[in-house]
Structure formats: structure tokens, C-alpha cells
C-alpha positions in Angstrom: 27.9 22.9 -4.2 30.1 22.7 -1.1 33.8 22.0 -1.0 33.8 18.4 -2.2 37.3 17.5 -3.1 37.5 13.7 -3.1 35.6 11.0 -4.8 33.8 8.6 -2.4 36.1 5.7 -1.4 33.2 3.4 -2.2 32.9 4.6 -5.8 33.4 2.2 -8.7 36.7 2.4 -10.5 35.2 4.2 -13.5 31.9 5.1 -15.1 30.6 1.9 -16.8 30.5 1.6 -20.6 26.8 2.0 -21.2 25.3 0.7 -24.5 23.6 3.1 -26.9 19.9 2.9 -26.6 18.2 3.3 -30.0 15.5 6.0 -29.9 17.1 8.3 -27.4 19.7 11.1 -27.8 21.4 13.3 -25.2 23.0 16.7 -24.9 24.3 18.9 -22.0 25.1 22.5 -21.5 26.6 24.9 -19.0 23.7 27.3 -18.3 25.1 28.7 -15.1 22.0 27.9 -13.0 24.2 27.9 -9.9 27.5 26.2 -10.8 30.2 27.8 -12.8 32.6 26.0 -15.1 30.5 22.8 -15.4 27.5 21.4 -17.2 24.2 21.8 -15.3 21.5 21.1 -17.9 20.7 17.8 -19.6 18.3 17.1 -22.5 17.2 13.6 -23.4 15.2 13.5 -26.7 13.0 10.4 -27.3 11.7 9.1 -30.6 8.0 8.9 -31.5 6.2 5.9 -29.9 8.2 6.1 -26.6 6.3 4.8 -23.6 6.9 6.7 -20.3 6.5 5.5 -16.7 7.6 7.1 -13.5 7.3 7.3 -9.7 7.7 10.4 -7.6 8.3 11.6 -4.1 5.3 11.6 -1.8 6.7 14.6 0.1 4.0 17.1 1.0 6.3 19.9 -0.1 7.2 18.4 -3.5 8.5 20.7 -6.2 6.7 22.2 -9.2 8.5 19.9 -11.7 7.4 16.8 -9.7 3.8 17.9 -9.7 3.9 18.6 -13.4 5.4 15.2 -14.2 2.9 13.5 -12.1 0.1 15.0 -14.1 1.6 13.9 -17.4 3.0 10.5 -16.7 0.0 8.3 -17.2 -0.8 9.6 -20.6 -0.2 7.8 -23.9 0.8 9.3 -27.2 2.5 8.4 -30.5 4.5 11.6 -30.3 8.1 11.8 -29.2 9.1 13.0 -25.8 11.8 14.9 -24.0 13.3 15.0 -20.5 15.0 18.3 -19.4 16.9 18.3 -16.1 18.8 21.1 -14.4 21.1 20.8 -11.3 21.9 23.6 -8.8 18.4 24.7 -8.0 15.5 22.4 -7.1 12.7 24.8 -8.0 11.0 23.7 -4.8 9.2 25.9 -2.3 9.0 28.6 -4.9 5.3 29.0 -5.2 3.8 30.5 -8.3 7.3 31.3 -9.6 8.0 27.6 -9.6 4.9 26.8 -11.7 5.8 29.7 -14.1 9.4 28.3 -14.5 8.1 24.9 -15.4 5.7 26.3 -17.9 8.5 28.4 -19.5 10.9 25.5 -19.8 8.3 23.0 -21.1 7.0 25.5 -23.6 10.4 26.2 -24.9 11.4 22.5 -25.2 8.1 21.7 -26.9 8.4 24.6 -29.4 12.1 23.9 -30.3 11.9 20.1 -30.3 8.5 20.0 -32.1 6.7 18.1 -29.2 3.4 18.5 -27.4 3.9 20.1 -24.0 2.3 17.1 -22.3 5.3 15.0 -23.6 7.9 17.3 -22.0 9.1 16.1 -18.6 11.3 18.3 -16.4 13.3 17.8 -13.2 15.2 20.2 -11.0 17.7 19.4 -8.2 19.7 21.5 -5.9 19.0 24.2 -3.3 15.4 24.5 -2.0 13.6 27.9 -1.8 15.4 30.0 -4.3 13.6 31.0 -7.6 14.9 29.1 -10.6 16.6 31.4 -13.1 14.7 29.5 -15.9 15.7 32.1 -18.5 19.2 30.7 -18.4 17.9 27.2 -19.2 15.6 28.4 -21.9 18.5 30.2 -23.5 20.4 26.9 -24.1 17.6 24.7 -25.3 18.1 25.4 -29.0 21.8 24.6 -28.7 20.9 21.4 -26.8 18.5 20.3 -29.5 21.0 20.9 -32.2 23.7 18.7 -30.5 21.7 15.7 -29.3 23.6 12.5 -29.8 23.0 8.9 -28.8 26.5 8.5 -27.3 26.4 11.2 -24.7 24.7 9.4 -21.8 27.8 9.8 -19.5 27.8 13.5 -20.1 24.1 13.5 -19.1 25.0 11.6 -15.9 27.5 14.3 -15.0 25.3 17.3 -15.8 22.7 16.2 -13.2 25.1 15.9 -10.3 24.9 18.1 -7.2 26.9 16.9 -4.1 27.6 13.6 -5.9 31.2 12.7 -6.1 30.8 10.4 -9.1 28.3 10.0 -12.0 26.2 6.9 -11.7 25.3 4.5 -14.5 24.2 0.9 -15.0 23.0 -1.3 -17.9 21.7 -4.8 -18.8 20.9 -6.7 -22.0 18.1 -9.3 -22.3 17.5 -12.0 -24.9 13.8 -12.2 -25.9 13.0 -14.8 -28.5 16.5 -14.6 -30.0 16.6 -10.9 -30.2 18.5 -8.5 -27.9 16.8 -5.8 -25.7 19.0 -3.2 -24.0 18.5 -1.2 -20.8 20.7 1.7 -19.6 20.2 4.1 -16.7 21.7 7.1 -14.9 21.1 8.5 -11.5 22.1 11.3 -9.2 21.9 11.3 -5.4 24.2 11.6 -2.4 22.3 13.3 0.4 18.7 13.9 1.4 18.2 10.2 0.7 15.3 8.4 2.4 12.9 7.7 -0.4 9.2 7.4 -0.1 8.7 6.2 -3.7 11.9 6.3 -5.9 14.7 8.6 -4.8 16.9 11.3 -6.0 16.8 11.6 -9.8 16.9 8.5 -12.0 16.4 8.1 -15.7 16.3 4.7 -17.3 16.0 4.0 -21.1 15.3 0.8 -23.0 14.7 0.0 -26.6 12.1 -2.5 -25.7 8.5 -2.1 -26.8 6.1 -2.3 -23.8 2.7 -0.9 -23.1 2.5 1.9 -20.5 0.4 0.1 -17.8 2.8 -2.9 -17.8 5.9 -0.7 -17.7 4.4 1.4 -14.9 3.6 -1.7 -12.9 7.1 -3.0 -13.2 8.7 0.3 -12.2 6.5 0.7 -9.2 7.0 -2.9 -8.0 10.8 -2.8 -8.4 11.0 0.6 -6.7 9.8 -1.0 -3.5 12.8 -3.4 -3.5 15.5 -1.0 -4.7 15.2 2.7 -4.3 12.7 2.5 -1.5 15.1 0.3 0.4 18.0 2.7 0.7 18.7 5.5 3.1 21.6 7.9 3.6 20.3 10.3 6.2 16.6 9.6 6.7 15.5 12.7 4.8 13.1 12.5 1.9 13.7 15.0 -0.9 11.1 17.4 -2.3 12.3 16.5 -5.9 12.6 12.7 -6.1 11.8 11.5 -9.6 12.3 8.2 -11.4 11.4 8.1 -15.1 11.7 5.1 -17.4 11.4 5.5 -21.1 10.8 2.5 -23.5 11.5 3.7 -27.1 10.3 0.5 -28.8 13.1 0.9 -31.3 14.2 -2.7 -31.1 10.8 -3.9 -32.2 10.8 -6.5 -29.4 7.7 -6.7 -27.2 8.7 -7.0 -23.5 5.2 -6.7 -22.1 4.8 -9.3 -19.4 8.3 -10.7 -20.0 9.9 -11.9 -16.8 13.5 -11.7 -18.1 13.1 -8.1 -19.1 11.4 -7.3 -15.7 14.3 -8.9 -13.8 16.9 -7.0 -15.9 15.1 -3.7 -15.2 15.1 -4.6 -11.5 18.9 -5.3 -11.6 19.6 -1.9 -13.2 17.4 -0.2 -10.6 19.1 -2.0 -7.7 22.6 -1.2 -9.1 21.8 2.5 -9.4 20.3 2.5 -5.9 23.4 0.9 -4.4 25.6 3.5 -6.2 23.6 6.3 -4.5 24.4 4.7 -1.1 28.0 4.3 -2.0 28.1 8.0 -2.8 26.4 8.9 0.5 27.7 12.3 1.7 30.9 11.5 3.7 30.4 7.8 3.5 33.2 5.3 4.1 31.2 2.1 4.6 28.5 0.5 2.5 26.1 -1.3 4.9 23.6 -4.1 4.1 21.0 -4.8 6.8 18.9 -8.0 6.5 16.0 -8.6 8.9 14.4 -12.1 9.0 11.8 -13.7 11.2 9.5 -10.7 11.5 5.7 -11.1 11.7 5.4 -9.6 8.2 7.6 -8.2 5.4 6.4 -4.8 6.3 7.5 -5.2 10.0 10.9 -6.5 8.8 11.4 -3.4 6.7 10.4 -1.2 9.6 13.0 -2.8 11.8 15.6 -2.6 9.1 15.0 1.1 8.4 15.1 1.8 12.1 18.6 0.3 12.2 19.7 2.0 9.0 18.6 5.4 10.1 19.9 5.4 13.6 22.7 8.0 14.0 24.1 6.0 16.9 24.5 2.9 14.8 25.8 4.8 11.8 28.4 6.6 13.8 29.4 3.3 15.5 29.9 1.8 12.1 32.0 4.8 11.1 34.1 4.2 14.2 34.4 0.5 13.4 32.8 -0.4 16.7 30.7 -3.6 16.8 28.3 -2.0 19.3 25.4 -4.5 19.0 23.5 -3.0 21.9 22.5 -0.2 19.5 20.9 -2.8 17.2 18.8 -4.0 20.2 17.9 -0.4 20.8 16.8 0.3 17.2 14.6 -2.9 17.0 13.0 -2.0 20.3 12.1 1.6 19.2 10.9 0.8 15.6 7.3 0.2 16.5 7.1 -3.1 14.7 6.4 -6.3 16.7 9.4 -7.7 18.5 10.3 -10.0 21.4 13.4 -9.2 23.4 14.0 -12.9 24.3 13.8 -14.2 20.7 16.2 -11.6 19.1 19.4 -12.8 17.3 22.1 -10.6 15.7 25.0 -11.1 13.3 27.8 -8.9 12.1 29.0 -10.5 8.9 29.3 -14.2 9.7 29.9 -13.5 13.4 27.1 -14.5 15.7 26.7 -11.7 18.2 23.5 -12.5 20.0 21.0 -15.4 20.0 17.6 -15.8 21.6 17.8 -12.5 23.5 21.3 -12.9 24.9 24.9 -12.5 23.9 26.0 -15.6 22.0 28.2 -17.9 24.1 30.8 -18.0 21.4 30.8 -14.3 20.6 34.2 -12.9 19.7 34.6 -9.1 20.0 37.8 -9.4 18.0 36.1 -11.2 15.1 33.2 -8.7 15.0 35.6 -5.7 15.1 37.5 -7.2 12.2 34.4 -7.3 10.1 33.7 -3.7 11.0 37.0 -2.6 9.5 36.0 -3.6 6.0 34.2 -1.3 3.5 31.2 -3.6 3.1 29.4 -4.2 6.3 26.7 -6.8 6.8 24.2 -6.7 9.7 21.8 -9.6 10.2 18.9 -9.6 12.6 16.4 -12.3 13.2 13.2 -11.2 15.1 12.1 -14.8 15.9 8.4 -14.2 15.3 7.5 -15.2 11.8 8.5 -15.4 8.1 8.8 -11.7 7.3 12.0 -10.6 5.6 13.6 -7.3 4.2 16.9 -6.0 3.1 17.9 -2.4 3.1 21.1 -0.5 2.3 22.7 2.5 4.0 26.1 4.0 4.7 27.9 5.2 7.8 27.7 8.7 9.2 31.0 10.6 9.3 32.2 14.1 10.0 32.3 14.5 6.2 28.5 14.6 6.1 28.5 17.6 8.4 31.2 19.4 6.4 29.3 18.9 3.1 25.9 20.0 4.5 27.1 22.9 6.6 28.7 24.3 3.5 26.1 23.3 0.9 24.7 26.8 0.0 28.0 28.6 -0.2 
């Protein structure tokens, strides 16, 4: 797991107090998959009637658990469901061994929990290319099943961590026709973050009742404005998985409800931001907003080019308002741009306007903004109405230390 000794300076003060979601129970165990002296397996057991939706990495080298979940996610069933997650080993690039490990784990969960195999969803996160010692996981499933409890979601968040320095959780409540619907989610992620769908591992639970196609549409749509708009290091994981489970236990139908959709989006964005705030070695949380592009897609292309530039990320780490690097990133992105229409801001400080340094630009004011923990970069392309906002962190020596030592 590397020699991670300090919690990210951008971490929240504490894990949030997440509400109990009726219809889901959790348990964790220390199976010794890779880590010693800590929990590394999580079981979430879902009541009959639960609807499942999800999005997954589009990596061409995605893991066996991801492929298995993709095959199952569109199905409908009145049976219960289970999510089994291990940390320490991603079961990726493990060939037939990986498929066999998934089969062994899903079969064991199905048998012990009394579920159809097609309602057992697994995820693995950690080192790539090493066979998963699935027998260690199978050995603790009966114990997990015996200890599931609705109040253990924080324990679940801790069990799925790898290089994370803090567990991640978020929640929301919604009033629908005078009745309360609750949403709570957990996530893990710190490095290998440049999603091409969701990112990292994310599990969100709600007691709303919602049909699968509607839930899937919400999840996919909100992913594009949350998890698909963050980056730590420009690397897309082989294991990225986002699962959303609607137990229906509240009896409240949220199908097509805008308030529920917006609350789900807020939870997803909160978790996405926490992943960036736990970026490996991060000391700055960076919001990049691009306006005036020809299209929204072009705006996002420009924004991600800025967010993924090592030169920009190291300048931010050094608290250097080097706006020339912003000009560089826009120019190389491949999206439409006009040098003579480009405008740039650092926070509220106008840096450049219409392709030239702003006449009132203050290096001192820009440098003062860069000293804060929350950095805002604004770029206007000057060509149209396209907009996008993405989030990233700086690049420090801590990132090198964590990843140089990751497998030891």
C-alpha cells in the first residue's frame, strides 16, 4: 500500500454521518488479500426488489470483475442482490485465473446469501497483474453474511481503500409528495484517476423505488458532469466501477422525479470532489472552468488539457501563476481555439484578455490566489457558447513517493 502516513490536507474534518438506508446492510472483514492488520473485504446485502444501475471503465484492459458486472447490470429481478468488494488486488490482467476468481466469489456469495449468481456484483481494486487469492475472500463470506448491519456503511468505506488517505462518503435527502427519500454513497479513489465513464469504485444506495431504465439514465447522465469531469493523473483505471442500488424500501416512486435526480447528482459530485481532494500527494484542489468554446465538448477538451498538464499541475504545486502554461495547454488540446480571443483568470484576477496580458494584471494578486488550497482557473475561448468545468489537484513530490513505493 505504500508508506502513506498523513491524511490529505484537503480532507474533510471527519467522515460524514450518513443516514441508514432501509433495504441495505453491510459487513467487513480482514481477509489478508494483500494488507495486514486492516479490513479489506466489504459485503453489501440488498433486499428483494432492489434495482441496480451502473457504469464502468471503457479501458480495453478492464478487469474480470468489471466484465462480469457489465454482463449483469441491465437485468431485472425481484430477488435480492449483493455487492462484494476487495481491496489490495485488482484481479486485472490475470487472464483465465481472473475469470475463475470471479466465478468462485460470486458462487460463494450466491450460495451463502441465497441469491441468484446474476444478482451478485463484485469489484476488486489494487495491484494489477497478480492472481487474486480468492480463497481468502471465500473463507470470510459466511462470517460477513452473519454480521451484516445497516449501520456499518463507514466501515464499508474504509475496507475498500487502497492509497486513499481518508474514507469518502456523502448523502442527501429528498421530499417527494410529503415523504422522505434518502441517498447515501461511498467511494474510493486517489490515484489512477482520469475516468472514461465513472471512476475508481463508487457505491450509492437509496431507499427510493425507481425502474431500472430510468435509474440507469440518471446515473449515466450525471456521471458525465461529475466523475467524468475529474482527473488526478490522466490515467484511466482497469477497474473503474460505479453501482447505484435503489432498494424501494421507502415505497416512494422516484421515477422521473427531478428533485431525486438532482439529489443523486449532488451526491455523485460530492464524492467525485472528495476523490480529487485525496489525489495522491495533493495539496491544492483545482477547479477549471472553460467558457466561450464552439461546443461543450470542445470546452471539456480544453479543460482536461489544462487539468492533465504536468507543467500546470507542478506550477500550481509551486504556487506559481504561470499563465503561459494555460496558453500552451489550450493550444495543444486539439479543440478549436483562436490565440487572439483567449482570456484567462486566476480566481478573480484577470490575467489575460483577447490574446494579450491584461493591462491591469497584478502578479502579486495572482500569486496570492495560488497560495490558497482552493484554486480557480477560468479560461474564455471567445468562439461560442460551449462551457465545461472539471476538477483536478496539483502534482507534488508526494505523488512520486506513493507510486514508486506502491507495490512494496
